[in-house]
C-alpha positions, -999 to 999 in steps of 0.1 A, spaced: 0 0 0 13 34 -9 10 59 18 0 94 10 26 121 16 -1 146 25 -2 156 61 -36 161 76 -44 197 85 -39 203 122 -71 205 142 -75 239 158 -105 260 171 -105 280 139 -111 250 116 -135 229 137 -166 218 117 -195 195 126 -197 162 109 -213 162 75 -251 160 78 -251 163 116 -263 199 117 -295 213 102 -306 249 103 -335 257 126 -369 265 112 -373 303 109 -410 307 113 -430 338 102 -402 353 80 -423 358 48 -437 337 20 -403 329 5 -393 309 36 -420 284 31 -432 290 67 -444 325 65 -479 340 74 -494 313 96 -460 297 104 -471 262 98 -501 264 122 -529 265 96 -559 289 99 -573 298 133 -584 271 158 -571 262 192 -537 249 181 -531 281 161 -533 302 192 -505 312 215 -503 286 243 -527 264 224 -520 231 240 -544 206 255 -540 189 289 -528 152 289 -563 138 295 -580 157 268 -600 135 244 -611 160 218 -642 173 237 -654 138 246 -660 133 283 -625 121 295 -621 87 310 -611 100 344 -645 117 346 -665 88 331 -653 62 356 -670 61 390 -651 73 421 -655 50 451 -640 45 485 -620 65 509 -583 70 516 -575 77 552 -549 106 552 -539 97 588 -531 60 582 -499 49 598 -483 17 584 -459 -4 605 -425 -16 593 -426 -54 593 -398 -74 609 -401 -113 610 -388 -132 640 -362 -151 618 -345 -118 611 -337 -113 648 -309 -139 644 -288 -112 628 -288 -92 661 -259 -93 685 -276 -95 719 -310 -106 732 -326 -72 738 -347 -60 709 -357 -23 708 -364 0 679 -329 14 683 -313 -21 680 -334 -29 649 -324 4 633 -287 -2 640 -289 -37 624 -307 -21 593 -337 -43 598 -359 -12 597 -355 20 577 -365 44 604 -364 35 641 -388 64 650 -417 49 629 -440 22 641 -425 -14 640 -444 -47 642 -428 -81 648 -443 -108 627 -442 -146 633 -425 -159 601 -396 -182 609 -380 -197 640 -367 -181 672 -331 -191 680 -328 -177 715 -347 -160 743 -353 -124 733 -366 -95 754 -388 -73 732 -396 -38 743 -413 -9 725 -423 -30 695 -457 -43 686 -460 -81 681 -484 -103 663 -499 -132 683 -478 -157 665 -446 -138 671 -454 -134 708 -461 -171 712 -428 -181 695 -408 -157 716 -424 -169 749 -420 -205 739 -382 -199 734 -381 -185 770 -382 -148 760 -406 -121 770 -425 -93 754 -428 -60 774 -454 -34 766 
């Protein structure tokens, strides 16, 4: 193969150019009939979409009654509902000691927020006698902890 003796032009800020075909001129609307987009600027004659700010909301169905207004609304959502963070008894095996409080569960990353309500559920087996305090327990969890020799306070 014969190599060309031409050295490529050095790339500097003065000779930078975009790649061929990568840049298109923007549409210059309303600049006379010669531009192809003069007069109505590609918006047609009158009507909602020809106006300034003429956009419809996301649920608009062309004047037909929208589906979110056609469907029946039922039920009630309690704004004061407080959901508990669930911890199963088999997860307590990852704790160091036998005292289980919201703080120890938070330190072990078994709950996201130690200040929110926590409930101990009965899935799994209890491996040692735990002392539970400041945590709500299900009946199954309470029975398993007490069967293992532990106690639930409060």
